[in-house]
C-alpha positions as CSV (number, residue, x, y, z in Angstrom):
1,M,28.0,16.4,2.1
2,K,30.2,19.2,3.1
3,K,29.4,21.2,0.0
4,L,25.7,20.5,0.6
5,F,25.8,21.6,3.8
6,K,27.8,24.7,3.2
7,F,25.2,25.6,0.6
8,I,22.2,25.1,2.8
9,L,23.5,27.1,5.6
10,N,24.4,30.1,3.2
11,F,21.5,30.1,0.9
12,L,18.3,29.1,3.0
13,P,16.8,31.5,5.7
14,R,17.3,30.5,9.3
15,P,13.2,30.0,10.3
16,F,13.2,27.7,7.2
17,L,16.4,25.7,8.3
18,I,14.9,25.2,11.8
19,R,11.5,23.6,10.3
20,L,13.4,21.6,7.9
21,S,15.7,20.3,10.5
22,Y,12.8,18.5,12.0
23,T,12.3,16.4,8.9
24,I,15.8,15.4,8.3
25,R,17.3,14.9,11.8
26,P,15.7,11.2,12.0
27,F,17.4,9.9,9.2
28,L,20.9,11.7,10.1
29,E,20.6,9.5,13.4
30,V,20.3,6.4,11.7
31,F,22.9,7.0,9.2
32,L,25.4,8.3,11.4
33,K,24.7,5.9,14.3
34,G,28.0,4.4,16.3
35,E,30.0,4.4,19.4
36,T,32.4,7.0,18.7
37,Y,31.0,10.4,19.9
38,T,28.5,11.2,22.3
39,D,25.8,13.8,22.6
40,P,25.8,14.7,26.5
41,I,22.1,16.2,25.9
42,D,20.4,13.5,24.7
43,G,23.0,10.6,25.5
44,K,23.0,9.3,21.9
45,S,26.2,8.1,20.3
46,F,27.5,8.3,16.9
47,K,30.4,7.4,14.3
48,S,30.8,10.9,13.6
49,F,29.0,14.2,14.0
50,L,28.4,16.6,10.9
51,P,30.2,19.5,9.7
52,Y,29.4,23.1,10.3
53,G,30.0,26.7,9.2
54,Y,29.3,29.4,7.1
55,G,32.5,30.7,6.2
56,K,35.3,28.2,7.1
57,Q,33.6,24.7,7.9
58,R,34.4,22.9,11.0
59,N,34.4,19.1,10.7
60,N,32.8,16.7,13.4
61,V,30.7,19.5,15.4
62,L,27.0,19.2,14.6
63,S,25.2,16.5,16.9
64,P,22.9,14.4,14.3
65,S,20.5,14.0,17.2
66,T,20.1,17.4,19.0
67,L,21.6,19.4,16.1
68,S,23.7,21.2,19.1
69,L,27.2,22.5,18.3
70,E,30.3,22.5,20.9
71,R,29.1,25.7,22.6
72,H,25.6,24.1,23.4
73,R,27.0,20.7,24.7
74,L,29.3,22.6,26.8
75,L,26.5,24.9,28.3
76,W,24.4,21.9,29.0
77,L,27.2,20.2,31.0
78,Y,28.0,23.5,32.7
79,L,24.2,23.9,33.7
80,K,23.7,20.3,34.6
81,N,26.9,19.9,36.9
82,E,27.7,23.2,38.3
83,T,24.2,25.1,38.8
84,D,20.7,24.5,40.2
85,F,19.2,25.2,36.8
86,F,17.6,21.7,36.6
87,T,16.4,21.6,40.2
88,A,15.4,25.1,41.4
89,K,12.6,26.9,40.5
90,H,13.3,29.9,38.0
91,K,11.9,32.4,35.7
92,V,14.3,32.1,32.7
93,L,14.4,34.1,29.5
94,H,15.9,32.5,26.5
95,F,16.7,34.5,23.3
96,A,16.9,33.0,20.2
97,P,16.3,29.5,21.7
98,E,18.3,26.8,20.2
99,Q,16.7,23.5,19.2
100,A,19.1,21.5,21.2
101,F,17.5,23.2,24.4
102,Y,13.9,24.4,23.3
103,K,11.6,21.6,24.1
104,R,13.9,20.2,27.0
105,F,13.9,23.5,28.6
106,K,10.3,24.0,28.0
107,N,8.9,20.5,29.6
108,M,11.1,21.3,32.8
109,K,8.6,21.6,35.6
110,N,10.8,23.9,37.5
111,L,11.3,26.3,35.0
112,D,8.9,29.5,34.2
113,Y,10.2,29.4,30.6
114,V,9.8,32.3,28.1
115,T,11.7,32.7,24.8
116,T,12.1,35.6,22.5
117,D,13.4,36.7,19.2
118,L,12.7,38.9,16.3
119,N,12.5,36.0,13.8
120,S,12.4,32.5,15.4
121,P,9.4,30.5,14.9
122,L,10.5,29.0,18.4
123,A,9.9,32.5,20.2
124,D,7.0,33.1,22.3
125,V,7.5,36.9,22.3
126,K,8.7,38.7,19.3
127,A,10.8,41.5,20.7
128,D,13.8,43.7,19.7
129,I,16.5,43.1,22.2
130,C,17.5,46.9,22.5
131,N,13.8,47.6,23.6
132,L,12.4,44.4,25.6
133,P,8.8,44.5,26.7
134,F,9.9,42.9,30.4
135,K,9.9,44.5,33.4
136,D,12.7,45.5,35.5
137,N,14.2,42.8,37.6
138,E,12.0,40.1,35.9
139,F,14.3,37.3,35.3
140,D,16.5,34.9,37.5
141,V,18.1,33.5,34.4
142,I,19.0,34.9,31.2
143,L,20.3,32.8,28.3
144,C,21.4,35.1,25.4
145,N,24.0,32.9,23.4
146,H,25.4,33.7,20.0
147,V,23.3,36.9,19.7
148,L,24.9,40.1,20.5
149,E,27.7,39.5,17.6
150,H,24.4,40.3,15.2
151,I,23.2,43.4,17.3
152,P,24.6,46.8,15.8
153,D,24.2,48.5,19.2
154,D,25.2,46.1,21.8
155,V,25.9,48.0,24.3
156,K,22.0,49.0,24.4
157,A,21.1,45.4,24.2
158,M,23.6,44.7,27.4
159,Q,21.9,47.5,29.2
160,E,18.4,46.0,28.6
161,L,19.7,42.6,29.6
162,Y,20.9,44.3,32.9
163,R,17.7,45.9,33.4
164,I,15.6,42.6,33.4
165,L,17.9,40.4,35.1
166,K,17.1,39.9,38.9
167,P,20.0,41.0,41.4
168,S,20.3,37.4,42.7
169,G,20.1,35.9,39.3
170,F,22.9,35.1,36.7
171,G,23.0,35.2,32.7
172,I,25.0,33.2,30.2
173,F,26.0,35.3,27.3
174,Q,28.2,33.3,25.1
175,I,29.5,34.9,21.9
176,P,32.1,33.8,19.0
177,Q,35.3,35.3,20.6
178,D,38.7,35.5,19.2
179,L,40.8,35.1,22.6
180,N,44.0,36.0,20.6
181,R,42.6,39.4,19.6
182,E,42.9,42.1,22.3
183,F,40.0,44.3,21.0
184,T,36.7,43.8,19.3
185,F,36.8,44.2,15.5
186,E,33.9,46.0,13.3
187,D,34.2,47.3,9.8
188,N,30.5,48.0,8.2
189,S,32.4,48.8,5.1
190,I,32.6,45.3,4.3
191,T,29.2,44.2,2.3
192,D,29.9,41.3,0.3
193,K,28.6,38.2,2.3
194,K,31.5,35.9,1.3
195,E,33.7,38.3,2.8
196,R,31.9,39.0,5.6
197,A,31.9,35.2,6.3
198,K,35.5,35.1,5.9
199,I,36.2,37.9,8.1
200,F,33.7,37.4,10.9
201,G,32.7,34.0,10.9
202,Q,29.3,34.6,9.5
203,Y,28.0,36.7,6.8
204,D,25.4,38.3,9.3
205,H,27.7,38.9,12.2
206,V,28.7,42.6,12.6
207,R,31.8,42.2,14.8
208,V,34.4,39.9,16.0
209,Y,34.6,40.0,19.8
210,G,38.0,40.2,21.5
211,L,39.1,39.9,24.9
212,D,37.5,43.4,25.8
213,Y,34.0,41.9,25.7
214,F,34.3,41.1,29.4
215,D,35.0,44.6,30.0
216,K,32.2,45.8,27.9
217,L,29.9,43.9,30.2
218,S,31.7,45.2,33.1
219,K,31.0,48.7,32.2
220,I,27.4,48.2,31.9
221,G,27.3,46.9,35.6
222,F,27.6,43.2,35.5
223,K,30.0,41.2,37.6
224,V,31.5,38.9,35.1
225,E,32.9,35.5,35.6
226,K,35.0,33.8,32.6
227,V,34.7,30.0,32.9
228,D,36.8,27.8,31.1
229,Y,34.8,24.6,31.9
230,T,36.9,22.5,29.6
231,S,39.8,22.8,31.9
232,T,37.9,20.7,34.6
233,L,36.9,18.0,31.9
234,S,39.5,14.9,31.0
235,E,41.0,14.9,27.5
236,E,38.5,11.8,26.9
237,D,35.4,13.7,27.7
238,I,36.5,16.7,25.6
239,T,37.0,14.6,22.4
240,K,33.9,12.4,23.1
241,F,31.6,15.3,23.5
242,C,33.2,17.1,20.6
243,L,33.9,20.2,22.5
244,A,36.0,22.9,21.9
245,K,38.8,23.0,24.2
246,G,39.4,26.4,26.0
247,E,36.2,28.1,25.1
248,I,35.4,30.3,27.6
249,I,31.4,30.6,29.0
250,P,30.7,34.2,30.1
251,I,28.7,34.1,33.3
252,V,27.4,37.5,34.4
253,Y,25.5,38.7,37.8
254,K,23.7,41.7,38.6
255,S,25.9,43.7,41.0
């Protein structure tokens, strides 16, 4: 199964993968049903989660029911337990909306929920993150997770995110980050897909972010909060929800 998943992830276009997942998900739920691990997004439990990864695969990380990864489940818990996202009225912009969240957020009556992306079939607005068709100070909440590592001019993208965020709002800009790396690494001379997947974690990533990611956001004007939410959870819950211990959630505010 691991080899099959690796083949699918590396050779099938992402929009097709999204459509395909709606067909296979019910079968995965039945096949892996159990009591060992729980997806906090829908509360369903399984004997194991699925492997995932473009370069080096990670085992037991992809939920069979919501198709959430560690970062999605961590974000859900944070939004649910630490913010008013599920109760207060917010105008939300969600970049490259994840399937784990899309229908749930769209059906929430308290949210004016807008999705955007260049290619995703789940996007309401097809737009370039570096040239967004939205007004200044338009959104209360911006979710832009695992997007910036794909963008060659991430500074321009950050500037656009800053422009459209309300001063009273917040953004969550998760990225794959090497917390042992002081500086972000880029090398456009590496063109082989397998080599890029090995070095950058995914063939279509243009950089590996280091600790300077937070400084980069600050220079744009954001006030940045680095939240290690797993440090507030028990070891039992970290294991049960299949979370990545020590993963940082970057919360930004417009100062």
